[in-house]
KOLBA-499347 format. One line per field, with one value per atom (N, C-alpha, C): x, y, z; atom name; residue in three letters. Coordinates in steps of 0.05 Angstrom, whole numbers, plus 5000, padded with zeros to 4 digits. Each point is the difference from the previous one (the first is absolute). Example, Ala and Ser with C-alpha at 12.3 -4.5 7.8 and 13.67 -1.06 7.14 Angstrom:
<atoms>
xx	(5264_4982_5018_4993_5016_4985)
yy	(4886_5024_5024_5021_5024_5022)
zz	(5156_5000_5000_4986_5001_5014)
site	(N_CA_C_N_CA_C)
code	(Ala_Ala_Ala_Ser_Ser_Ser)
</atoms>
This chain:
<atoms>
xx	(4371_4987_4979_4991_4974_4979_4998_4982_5004_5018_5000_4979_5000_4990_4971_4994_4969_4987_5020_4990_4992_5018_4992_4975_4994_4980_4979_4996_4976_5000_5011_4994_4991_5009_4988_4982_4989_4974_4977_5008_4979_5000_5017_5001_4977_5001_4989_4973_4991_4975_4987_5011_4992_4994_5019_4993_4973_5001_4973_4975_5004_4976_4998_5013_5003_4989_5008_4991_4967_4993_4966_4991_5007_4978_5007_5015_5001_4973_4996_4979_4975_4982_4965_4986_4982_4974_4979_4986_4986_4975_4998_4980_5003_5019_5011_4995_5004_4980_5030_4992_5024_5006_4983_5004_4992_5003_4984_4985_4988_4982_4991_5008_4989_4989_4974_4986_5006_5006_5011_4981_4990_4986_5009_5011_5008_4980_5006_4986_4977_4992_4975_4980_4984_4982_4972_4975_4973_4999_5004_4999_5012_5018_5011_4974_4988_4987_4966_4999_4976_4994_5033_4991_5023_5028_5017_5000_4986_4997_4978_4977_4974_5008_5010_5017_5022_5021_5013_4988_4983_4980_4987_4987_4983_5022_5018_5021_5020_4993_5014_5031_5012_5023_5010_5024_5009_5019_5003_5018_5009_5013_5015_4998_4989_4988_5029_5010_5019_4985_4997_4985_5012_5007_5012_4987_5007_4994_4977_5006_4987_4978_4989_4973_4975_4979_4979_4981_5011_4977_5010_5028_5007_4983_5000_4997_4959_4988_4981_4985_5007_4992_5020_5008_5025_4986_4977_4981_5008_4995_5004_5027_5020_5021_5014_4988_5009_4990_4973_4987_5017_5006_5015_5027_5014_5015_4992_4981_4982_4992_4995_4998_5026_5021_5021_5011_5000_5015_5017_5028_5013_4995_5004_5012_5020_5010_5032_5008_5026_5005_5007_4991_5001_5012_5016_5009_4972_5015_4966_4998_5016_4990_5015_4997_5008_5016_5026_5025_5015_5000_5011_5018_5020_5015_4992_5001_4995_5007_5024_5005_5002_4978_4989_4976_4979_4975_4995_4993_4990_4977_4987_4972_5014_5022_5008_5005_4989_5003_5026_5011_5025_5008_4978_4999_4999_4993_4998_5020_5018_5019_5031_5004_5016_5032_5002_5029_5000_4981_4998_5001_5000_4999_5020_5009_5026_4994_5020_4996_4985_5004_4987_4970_4994_4974_4983_5015_4982_4997_5024_4995_4974_4994_4986_4978_4993_4973_4995_5014_4998_4991_5017_4989_4971_5000_4968_4979_5000_4984_4992_5016_5011_4981_4999_4986_4974_4994_4972_4988_5001_4997_4997_5019_4998_4974_4988_4984_4961_5011_4973_5002_5023_5001_5014_5010_5014_5021_5012_5023_5024_5020_5032_5018_4992_5021_4982_5020_4987_5021_4981_5018_4996_5023_4997_5004_4979_4997_5020_5024_5011_4985_4991_4982_5016_4979_5017_5029_4996_5026_5024_4997_5030_5009_5029_5013_5019_4998_5030_4989_5019_4985_5023_4996_5017_5030_5009_5034_4997_4982_5003_5007_4999_5003_4970_5010_4982_4985_4972_4988_4999_5009_4992_5010_5021_5014_4972_4995_4979_4975_4991_4979_5006_5025_5008_4995_5002_5003_4968_4979_4979_4980_5000_4981_5016_4983_5000_5012_4982_5013_4988_5009_4994_4998_4976_4998_5001_5023_5008_4987_5008_4989_5030_4987_5017_4992_5017_4996_4993_4985_5000_5023_5008_5024_5003_5021_5010_5003_5010_5008_4992_5003_4990_5031_5020_5034_5000_5007_5006_4986_4972_4975_5002_4999_5004_4965_4993_4975_4991_5025_4994_4998_5001_5002_4992_4977_4980_4990_5002_4985_4976_4993_4962_4997_4976_4993_4976_5000_4979_4985_4974_4985_4984_4996_4982_4983_4980_4974_5011_5010_5002_4977_5003_4979_5004_4977_5005_5016_5004_5016_5024_5005_5033_4999_4989_5003_5013_4978_5004_5029_5012_5020_5025_5000_5015_5005_4981_5001_5011_4987_5014_5029_5011_5024_5016_4994_5009_4999_4979_4997_5021_5005_5032_5009_5015_5027_5006_4967_4992_5008_4997_5007_4976_4996_4976_4992_4979_4985_4980_5019_4990_4984_4973_4985_4998_5006_4995_4976_4983_4966_5006_4983_4988_4974_4981_4968_4992_4973_4992_4969_4996_4973_4992_5026_4995_5027_5008_5028_5032_5015_5026_5015_5015_5015_4980_4973_4982_5004_4983_4996_4968_4983_4972_4996_4965_4998_5004_4981_5007_5034_5017_5029_5004_4993_5010_4990_4963_4992_5012_5004_5013_5020_5021_5019_5002_4974_4998_4986_4986_4992_5020_5015_5028_5013_5003_5017_4984_4977_4981_5009_4989_5000_5028_5017_5028_5015_4978_5016_5019_4998_5028_5024_5003_5024_5008_4976_5010_4988_5021_4997_4995_4971_4990_5004_5015_4996_5015_4995_5007_5033_5009_5032_5008_4993_5016_5001_4977_4999_5023_5002_5012_5024_5016_5028_5012_4977_5011_5005_4986_5003_5036_4998_5028_5022_4995_5026_5000_4985_5002_5012_4993_5009_5028_5007_5025_5024_4987_5019_5000_4984_5003_5022_5000_5010_5028_5006_5032_5007)
yy	(7962_4987_4990_4989_4987_5024_5025_5016_5007_5006_5010_4982_4973_4984_4992_5005_5006_5026_5022_5020_4997_4992_4994_4979_4975_4991_5018_5013_5020_5015_5011_5018_4980_4988_4979_4992_4990_4985_5029_5024_5028_5003_4997_5010_4978_4976_4968_5012_5003_5010_5017_5029_5020_5000_4981_4994_4984_4979_4981_5022_5025_5020_5011_5008_5021_4975_4981_4976_4998_4997_5002_5023_5023_5022_5000_4990_5000_4990_4976_4983_5009_5001_5017_4987_4991_4983_5022_4984_5029_5013_5020_5018_5002_5005_5004_4979_4980_4978_4997_4984_4993_4973_4982_4973_4988_4970_4997_4962_4998_4966_4989_4974_4980_4978_5001_4975_4977_4975_4977_4977_4982_4978_4975_4983_4977_4973_4986_4969_4997_5025_5001_4990_5004_4990_5010_4984_5013_5021_5005_5015_5029_5003_5017_5014_4988_5012_5004_4985_4999_5025_4996_5019_5029_4994_5023_5018_4993_5016_5020_4991_5016_5026_4984_5024_5019_4988_5026_5015_4993_5013_5022_4989_5021_5024_4995_5025_5013_4981_5005_5004_4976_4998_4969_4999_4982_4987_4964_4983_4983_4990_4973_4976_4982_4969_4975_4995_4983_4973_4990_4969_4983_4975_4981_4993_4981_4994_4983_4978_4979_4999_5030_4998_4999_4986_4999_5028_5011_5031_5007_4998_5015_4988_4970_4986_5004_5003_5008_5018_5027_5025_5018_4985_5022_5019_5007_5033_5013_4995_5017_5006_4983_5014_5014_5002_5017_5021_4999_5024_5019_4993_5010_5016_4991_5012_5022_5002_5017_5024_4994_5015_5015_4996_5015_4983_4970_4990_4985_4984_4984_4976_4979_4970_5000_4981_4999_4967_5000_4966_4988_4982_4986_4964_5000_4982_4976_4988_4969_4982_4998_4975_5012_5021_5013_4983_4997_4990_5007_4982_5012_4984_5012_4978_4976_4981_4975_4994_5015_5001_5015_5015_5019_4995_4993_4997_4970_4985_4968_4994_5023_4997_5001_4999_5010_4966_4997_4975_5001_4972_4996_5013_5000_5011_5031_5012_5028_5016_4983_5001_5018_5029_5014_4974_4990_4985_4980_4993_4973_5023_5024_5013_5013_4992_5011_5032_5019_5026_4999_4980_5007_4984_4990_4993_5024_5018_5026_5017_5005_5017_5000_4963_4994_5003_4997_5008_5027_5011_5029_5019_4984_5011_4990_4977_4987_5016_4996_5023_5018_5021_5025_4998_4982_4991_4998_4976_5005_5022_5019_5021_5023_4998_5026_4996_4970_4988_5008_5010_5004_5035_5009_5037_5009_4995_5008_5018_4990_5022_4985_5022_4984_5007_5018_5009_4990_4986_4988_5004_4997_4989_4975_4993_4969_5003_4983_4997_4968_4999_4977_4979_4982_4980_4992_5007_4990_5026_5011_5021_4990_4974_4983_5002_5010_5004_4988_4968_4988_4963_4991_4980_4978_4977_4985_5003_4983_5015_5021_5021_5022_5027_4995_5013_5024_5016_5024_4999_5020_5002_5023_5018_5032_5013_4996_5003_4990_4976_4998_5011_5009_5026_5012_5018_5026_4997_4984_4997_5002_4993_4996_5018_5013_5015_5034_5015_5022_5008_4986_4994_4983_4995_4977_4999_4985_5008_4975_5005_4987_4998_4998_5004_5020_5012_5010_5033_5005_5028_5024_5019_5025_5012_5011_5007_5031_5003_5024_5027_4990_5026_4983_5016_4999_5000_5002_4996_4973_4999_4966_4987_5000_4981_4981_4980_4980_4988_5011_4997_4971_4988_4966_4983_5009_4988_5017_5009_5020_4982_5017_4987_4998_4981_5010_4985_5005_4982_4987_4974_4974_5009_5008_5000_4976_4997_4979_5005_5004_5006_5022_5021_5015_5027_5019_5018_5024_5016_5018_5025_5003_5020_4991_4973_4990_5006_4996_5012_5027_5013_5037_5005_4986_5011_4979_4984_4996_5023_5008_5031_5022_5000_5028_4990_4983_4994_5008_4992_5010_5035_5007_5030_5013_4996_5005_5003_4975_4994_5016_5003_5011_4981_4978_4974_4985_4979_4981_4984_4987_4979_4986_4965_4983_4985_4993_4981_4973_4976_4973_4982_5013_4986_4972_4981_4970_5004_4988_4993_5026_5005_5029_4989_5009_4988_4971_4993_4968_4984_4977_4984_5005_4990_5001_5024_5005_5028_5021_5000_5015_5030_5020_5024_5004_5009_5004_5032_4986_5025_5025_4994_5035_5012_4982_5005_5019_4986_5011_5023_4998_5028_5019_4999_5016_5010_4990_5007_5019_4994_5014_5029_4994_5029_5017_4992_5015_5009_4991_5008_5017_4998_5019_5030_4992_5027_5018_4987_5013_4993_4999_5001_5024_5021_5017_4993_4982_4980_4976_4983_4972_5003_4990_4991_4973_4988_4970_4997_4978_4992_4975_4981_4981_5003_4970_5000_5009_4988_5008_5031_5018_5028_5008_4995_5008_4991_4977_4996_5001_5006_5025_5025_5015_5028_5000_4975_5000_4996_4986_4990_5032_5014_5024_5017_5009_5018_4991_4974_5005_5003_4992_5003_5032_5014_5034_5002_4989_5009_4996_4971_4999_5020)
zz	(5403_4973_4993_5028_5002_5001_5012_4997_4980_4979_4971_4983_5005_4988_5001_5032_5009_4986_5004_4988_4964_4986_4976_4994_5015_5003_5000_5021_5010_4978_4985_4980_4973_4997_4980_5000_5029_5002_4996_5013_4997_4968_4986_4971_4985_5012_4989_5009_5020_5012_4991_4990_4983_4974_4987_4976_4999_5014_5000_5000_5021_5009_4967_4992_4972_4976_5005_4974_5008_5024_5008_4992_5013_4988_4964_4983_4977_4997_5011_4991_5006_4977_5009_4995_5020_4981_4987_4980_4982_5021_4995_5009_5035_5000_5033_5017_4991_5021_5015_5019_5026_4997_4990_4998_4985_4979_4988_5019_4991_5007_4971_5010_4972_5018_4989_5008_4984_5000_4992_5010_4985_5006_4990_5015_4983_4998_4979_4990_4984_4995_4975_5020_5018_5013_4988_5005_4998_5020_5024_5020_4989_4980_4994_4978_4986_4983_5023_5010_5012_5031_5011_5018_5001_4999_4987_4980_4979_4976_5008_5006_5013_5017_5016_5017_4998_4984_4985_4978_4986_4980_5013_5023_5015_5007_5005_5002_4982_4976_4972_5014_5003_5014_4979_4991_4981_5016_4989_5019_4977_5003_4988_5012_4977_5008_4991_5018_4982_5006_4978_4984_4987_5018_4983_4978_4982_4973_5001_5027_5004_5016_5004_5025_4982_5012_4994_4994_5014_4997_4977_4993_4971_4978_4999_4986_4994_5033_4995_4989_5013_5002_4981_4977_4982_4997_4985_5001_5018_5024_5027_5004_4997_5000_4981_4971_4986_5008_5012_5001_5021_5020_5025_4983_4989_4981_4982_4988_4982_5022_5029_5008_5022_4987_5018_5016_5010_5018_4978_5018_4984_5006_4981_4998_5004_5018_4999_4999_4998_4996_5027_5001_5030_4993_4972_4993_4990_4986_4996_5021_5014_5028_5012_5013_5036_5004_4991_5011_5022_5025_5023_5010_5026_5011_5015_4998_5016_5017_5006_5024_5026_4990_5016_5009_4975_5004_4991_5022_4993_4982_4998_4976_4969_4998_4970_4991_4975_4983_4992_4991_4990_4975_4983_4970_5000_5023_5001_5022_5011_5019_4982_5007_4988_4991_5031_4997_4981_4988_4980_4972_4992_4983_4989_4977_4986_4990_4998_4990_4975_4982_4977_5003_5012_5016_5003_5019_5013_4974_4987_4976_4989_4989_4981_5012_5028_5009_5007_5008_4995_4977_4980_4971_4992_5000_5001_5004_5033_5016_4988_4989_4995_4971_4983_4977_5008_5015_5005_5008_5024_5008_4975_4983_4975_4989_4999_4980_5021_5022_5017_4996_5008_4999_4978_4979_4981_5008_5024_5006_4996_4997_4997_5017_5020_5021_5020_5021_5024_5020_5030_5025_5005_5021_5005_5028_5016_5029_5004_5021_4997_5024_4987_5023_5016_5030_5031_5003_4981_4997_5007_4985_4994_4971_5004_4968_4993_5010_4996_4983_4988_4980_5018_4982_5010_5002_5022_5006_5009_5016_5008_4988_4967_4981_4999_4998_5002_4977_4990_4971_4998_5022_4990_4980_4986_4979_4976_4999_4979_5005_5023_5004_4990_5000_4988_4971_4989_4968_4986_5025_4990_5007_5026_5012_5002_5005_5002_5032_5021_5023_5017_5033_5003_5026_5020_5034_5004_5021_5022_5025_5026_5024_5019_5029_5012_5008_5013_5011_4987_5002_4991_4994_4976_5004_5015_5008_5019_4979_4979_4980_4970_4986_4974_4986_5007_4985_4991_4984_4996_4989_5001_4997_4975_5003_4978_4994_4980_4993_4990_4996_5001_5018_5023_5027_5028_4983_5031_5021_5028_5011_5006_5020_5004_5022_5016_5024_4990_5013_4998_5017_4997_5016_5007_5025_5010_5029_4996_5014_5026_4984_5006_5003_5019_5006_4976_5000_4985_5009_5030_5011_4995_4997_5009_4956_4986_4970_4999_5006_5006_5009_5024_5016_4976_4981_4979_4981_4989_4977_5020_5020_5014_5009_5001_5001_4968_4990_4968_4999_5009_4996_5018_5021_5020_4983_4982_4988_4979_4989_4974_4975_5003_4980_4996_5002_4990_5011_4999_5020_4980_5001_4983_5012_4996_5012_4987_5017_4979_5015_4989_5008_4994_5007_4993_4995_5015_5008_5007_4986_5008_5011_5022_5014_5007_5007_5005_4987_5022_4979_5016_4980_5021_4986_5024_5002_4990_5015_4993_5005_4992_5006_5003_5016_5001_4976_4998_4988_5008_5032_5015_5007_4994_5007_4975_4975_4977_4997_5006_4994_5017_5027_5014_4998_4983_4995_4974_4979_4983_5004_5026_5004_5005_5025_5009_4974_4981_4973_4985_5003_4979_5017_5024_5022_4994_5005_4993_4971_4978_4974_4994_5021_4985_5006_5016_5017_4976_5002_4990_4967_4986_4973_4989_5002_4999_4969_4994_4975_4994_4974_5000_4996_5005_5003_4978_4980_4970_4996_5001_5006_5024_5026_5009_4994_5001_4989_4982_4976_4981_5000_5018_5012_5013_5021_5012_4980_4983_4976_4988_4984_4990_5020_5024_5020_5007_5005_5002_4981_4981_4971_4997_5010_4995_5022_5010_5039_4993_4992_4982_4982)
site	(N_CA_C_N_CA_C_N_CA_C_N_CA_C_N_CA_C_N_CA_C_N_CA_C_N_CA_C_N_CA_C_N_CA_C_N_CA_C_N_CA_C_N_CA_C_N_CA_C_N_CA_C_N_CA_C_N_CA_C_N_CA_C_N_CA_C_N_CA_C_N_CA_C_N_CA_C_N_CA_C_N_CA_C_N_CA_C_N_CA_C_N_CA_C_N_CA_C_N_CA_C_N_CA_C_N_CA_C_N_CA_C_N_CA_C_N_CA_C_N_CA_C_N_CA_C_N_CA_C_N_CA_C_N_CA_C_N_CA_C_N_CA_C_N_CA_C_N_CA_C_N_CA_C_N_CA_C_N_CA_C_N_CA_C_N_CA_C_N_CA_C_N_CA_C_N_CA_C_N_CA_C_N_CA_C_N_CA_C_N_CA_C_N_CA_C_N_CA_C_N_CA_C_N_CA_C_N_CA_C_N_CA_C_N_CA_C_N_CA_C_N_CA_C_N_CA_C_N_CA_C_N_CA_C_N_CA_C_N_CA_C_N_CA_C_N_CA_C_N_CA_C_N_CA_C_N_CA_C_N_CA_C_N_CA_C_N_CA_C_N_CA_C_N_CA_C_N_CA_C_N_CA_C_N_CA_C_N_CA_C_N_CA_C_N_CA_C_N_CA_C_N_CA_C_N_CA_C_N_CA_C_N_CA_C_N_CA_C_N_CA_C_N_CA_C_N_CA_C_N_CA_C_N_CA_C_N_CA_C_N_CA_C_N_CA_C_N_CA_C_N_CA_C_N_CA_C_N_CA_C_N_CA_C_N_CA_C_N_CA_C_N_CA_C_N_CA_C_N_CA_C_N_CA_C_N_CA_C_N_CA_C_N_CA_C_N_CA_C_N_CA_C_N_CA_C_N_CA_C_N_CA_C_N_CA_C_N_CA_C_N_CA_C_N_CA_C_N_CA_C_N_CA_C_N_CA_C_N_CA_C_N_CA_C_N_CA_C_N_CA_C_N_CA_C_N_CA_C_N_CA_C_N_CA_C_N_CA_C_N_CA_C_N_CA_C_N_CA_C_N_CA_C_N_CA_C_N_CA_C_N_CA_C_N_CA_C_N_CA_C_N_CA_C_N_CA_C_N_CA_C_N_CA_C_N_CA_C_N_CA_C_N_CA_C_N_CA_C_N_CA_C_N_CA_C_N_CA_C_N_CA_C_N_CA_C_N_CA_C_N_CA_C_N_CA_C_N_CA_C_N_CA_C_N_CA_C_N_CA_C_N_CA_C_N_CA_C_N_CA_C_N_CA_C_N_CA_C_N_CA_C_N_CA_C_N_CA_C_N_CA_C_N_CA_C_N_CA_C_N_CA_C_N_CA_C_N_CA_C_N_CA_C_N_CA_C_N_CA_C_N_CA_C_N_CA_C_N_CA_C_N_CA_C_N_CA_C_N_CA_C_N_CA_C_N_CA_C_N_CA_C_N_CA_C_N_CA_C_N_CA_C_N_CA_C_N_CA_C_N_CA_C_N_CA_C_N_CA_C_N_CA_C_N_CA_C_N_CA_C_N_CA_C_N_CA_C_N_CA_C_N_CA_C_N_CA_C_N_CA_C_N_CA_C_N_CA_C_N_CA_C_N_CA_C_N_CA_C_N_CA_C_N_CA_C_N_CA_C_N_CA_C_N_CA_C_N_CA_C_N_CA_C_N_CA_C_N_CA_C_N_CA_C_N_CA_C_N_CA_C_N_CA_C_N_CA_C_N_CA_C_N_CA_C_N_CA_C_N_CA_C_N_CA_C_N_CA_C_N_CA_C_N_CA_C_N_CA_C_N_CA_C_N_CA_C_N_CA_C_N_CA_C_N_CA_C_N_CA_C_N_CA_C_N_CA_C_N_CA_C_N_CA_C_N_CA_C_N_CA_C_N_CA_C_N_CA_C_N_CA_C_N_CA_C_N_CA_C_N_CA_C_N_CA_C_N_CA_C_N_CA_C_N_CA_C_N_CA_C_N_CA_C_N_CA_C_N_CA_C_N_CA_C_N_CA_C_N_CA_C_N_CA_C_N_CA_C_N_CA_C_N_CA_C_N_CA_C)
code	(Met_Met_Met_Arg_Arg_Arg_Arg_Arg_Arg_Ile_Ile_Ile_Val_Val_Val_Ile_Ile_Ile_Tyr_Tyr_Tyr_Val_Val_Val_Leu_Leu_Leu_Val_Val_Val_Ile_Ile_Ile_Leu_Leu_Leu_Ala_Ala_Ala_Thr_Thr_Thr_Phe_Phe_Phe_Glu_Glu_Glu_Phe_Phe_Phe_Ser_Ser_Ser_Phe_Phe_Phe_Ala_Ala_Ala_Gln_Gln_Gln_Asp_Asp_Asp_Ser_Ser_Ser_Asp_Asp_Asp_Lys_Lys_Lys_Asp_Asp_Asp_Phe_Phe_Phe_Lys_Lys_Lys_Trp_Trp_Trp_Pro_Pro_Pro_Glu_Glu_Glu_Lys_Lys_Lys_Lys_Lys_Lys_Lys_Lys_Lys_Ala_Ala_Ala_Ala_Ala_Ala_Val_Val_Val_Cys_Cys_Cys_Leu_Leu_Leu_Thr_Thr_Thr_Phe_Phe_Phe_Asp_Asp_Asp_Asp_Asp_Asp_Gly_Gly_Gly_Gln_Gln_Gln_Asp_Asp_Asp_Ser_Ser_Ser_His_His_His_Leu_Leu_Leu_Asp_Asp_Asp_Asn_Asn_Asn_Ala_Ala_Ala_Ile_Ile_Ile_Pro_Pro_Pro_Ile_Ile_Ile_Leu_Leu_Leu_Asp_Asp_Asp_Ser_Ser_Ser_Phe_Phe_Phe_Asn_Asn_Asn_Met_Met_Met_Lys_Lys_Lys_Ala_Ala_Ala_Thr_Thr_Thr_Phe_Phe_Phe_Tyr_Tyr_Tyr_Cys_Cys_Cys_Pro_Pro_Pro_Gly_Gly_Gly_Asn_Asn_Asn_Lys_Lys_Lys_Glu_Glu_Glu_Ser_Ser_Ser_Leu_Leu_Leu_His_His_His_Asn_Asn_Asn_Arg_Arg_Arg_Thr_Thr_Thr_Pro_Pro_Pro_Glu_Glu_Glu_Trp_Trp_Trp_Lys_Lys_Lys_Lys_Lys_Lys_Ile_Ile_Ile_Val_Val_Val_Glu_Glu_Glu_Asn_Asn_Asn_Gly_Gly_Gly_His_His_His_Glu_Glu_Glu_Leu_Leu_Leu_Gly_Gly_Gly_Asn_Asn_Asn_His_His_His_Ser_Ser_Ser_Leu_Leu_Leu_Phe_Phe_Phe_His_His_His_Pro_Pro_Pro_Cys_Cys_Cys_Asp_Asp_Asp_Gly_Gly_Gly_Arg_Arg_Arg_Leu_Leu_Leu_Phe_Phe_Phe_Asp_Asp_Asp_Trp_Trp_Trp_Val_Val_Val_Leu_Leu_Leu_Pro_Pro_Pro_Glu_Glu_Glu_Tyr_Tyr_Tyr_Asp_Asp_Asp_Leu_Leu_Leu_Asn_Asn_Asn_Asn_Asn_Asn_Tyr_Tyr_Tyr_Ser_Ser_Ser_Arg_Arg_Arg_Ala_Ala_Ala_Gln_Gln_Gln_Ile_Ile_Ile_Arg_Arg_Arg_Met_Met_Met_Glu_Glu_Glu_Leu_Leu_Leu_Tyr_Tyr_Tyr_Thr_Thr_Thr_Ser_Ser_Ser_Asn_Asn_Asn_Thr_Thr_Thr_Leu_Leu_Leu_Leu_Leu_Leu_Lys_Lys_Lys_Ala_Ala_Ala_Val_Val_Val_Asp_Asp_Asp_Gly_Gly_Gly_Lys_Lys_Lys_Thr_Thr_Thr_Asn_Asn_Asn_Arg_Arg_Arg_Thr_Thr_Thr_Tyr_Tyr_Tyr_Gly_Gly_Gly_Tyr_Tyr_Tyr_Pro_Pro_Pro_Cys_Cys_Cys_Ser_Ser_Ser_Asn_Asn_Asn_Phe_Phe_Phe_Lys_Lys_Lys_Val_Val_Val_His_His_His_Gly_Gly_Gly_Asp_Asp_Asp_Ser_Ser_Ser_Thr_Thr_Thr_Tyr_Tyr_Tyr_Val_Val_Val_Asp_Asp_Asp_Ile_Ile_Ile_Val_Val_Val_Lys_Lys_Lys_Gln_Gln_Gln_Gln_Gln_Gln_Phe_Phe_Phe_Ser_Ser_Ser_Ala_Ala_Ala_Ala_Ala_Ala_Arg_Arg_Arg_Ser_Ser_Ser_Asp_Asp_Asp_Gly_Gly_Gly_Pro_Pro_Pro_Ile_Ile_Ile_Pro_Pro_Pro_Asn_Asn_Asn_Thr_Thr_Thr_Met_Met_Met_Gln_Gln_Gln_Asn_Asn_Asn_Ile_Ile_Ile_Asp_Asp_Asp_Ile_Ile_Ile_Asn_Asn_Asn_Phe_Phe_Phe_Met_Met_Met_Pro_Pro_Pro_Ser_Ser_Ser_Trp_Trp_Trp_Cys_Cys_Cys_Val_Val_Val_Asp_Asp_Asp_Ser_Ser_Ser_His_His_His_Thr_Thr_Thr_Gly_Gly_Gly_Lys_Lys_Lys_Glu_Glu_Glu_Leu_Leu_Leu_Ile_Ile_Ile_Ala_Ala_Ala_Tyr_Tyr_Tyr_Val_Val_Val_Glu_Glu_Glu_Glu_Glu_Glu_Ala_Ala_Ala_Arg_Arg_Arg_Lys_Lys_Lys_Asn_Asn_Asn_Gly_Gly_Gly_Thr_Thr_Thr_Ile_Ile_Ile_Ala_Ala_Ala_Thr_Thr_Thr_Phe_Phe_Phe_Met_Met_Met_Phe_Phe_Phe_His_His_His_Ser_Ser_Ser_Val_Val_Val_Gly_Gly_Gly_Gly_Gly_Gly_Gly_Gly_Gly_Tyr_Tyr_Tyr_Leu_Leu_Leu_Asn_Asn_Asn_Val_Val_Val_Ser_Ser_Ser_Asn_Asn_Asn_Glu_Glu_Glu_Ala_Ala_Ala_Leu_Leu_Leu_Gln_Gln_Gln_Glu_Glu_Glu_Leu_Leu_Leu_Leu_Leu_Leu_Ile_Ile_Ile_Tyr_Tyr_Tyr_Leu_Leu_Leu_Lys_Lys_Lys_Glu_Glu_Glu_Asn_Asn_Asn_Glu_Glu_Glu_Glu_Glu_Glu_Asp_Asp_Asp_Tyr_Tyr_Tyr_Trp_Trp_Trp_Val_Val_Val_Asp_Asp_Asp_Thr_Thr_Thr_Phe_Phe_Phe_Tyr_Tyr_Tyr_Asn_Asn_Asn_Val_Val_Val_Thr_Thr_Thr_Asn_Asn_Asn_Tyr_Tyr_Tyr_Ile_Ile_Ile_Ala_Ala_Ala_Asn_Asn_Asn_Gln_Gln_Gln_Ser_Ser_Ser_Gly_Gly_Gly_Asn_Asn_Asn_Ile_Ile_Ile_Glu_Glu_Glu)
</atoms>
């Protein structure tokens, strides 16, 4: 009897693995690409306009910039932020005040501690930030980047469902997907870069190519600052992506996740 049970379990496991393989074969990136790459930059910094944009534009590669509504750069350089959207980049929502979990980060002020937020408060903050960003770029559809990749408010209540109501997709953190099966575009994984080399950045996208999935970078400062990526490392990555553009689709987080949603719908 035990042998029969084991045999059945093996058969079921084999069937499940074969089904997953077939599902992955049904998912195809555009133009026969082998992986997608999303370059996302957090916190609406001057270094994004001064360093990241010139490098990206020199390679004609589009990226997503998650900008909180209270950033000085957004206030002082609004026309420049509007211009990058006109040139094909995405201005994403990163909330109004960048609230994070104060239990995890000691620099979080009490008024911006998610543990002190209600669901109604985070809902209104995201809505208001969307209104502000719409005034900048005129866009009505937008993606969201969870600040600090935290997604719970007071009482450990998740606000992922609120994000789903207001955004087409959202970025959190986590490892590169092994498969495109059951990808949740409302909680997409990404890698927080912190002083990594160009070679390490390249190795990350190579893993996505091996899996046939997606590599999403979470950059912060560019060319100096906290959680930094150097200009040289970023440029080294872009050179590699340009030289291997037959394999990699590099685009905004909005465009890539929108494609994934449509592909998944066609597969189902």
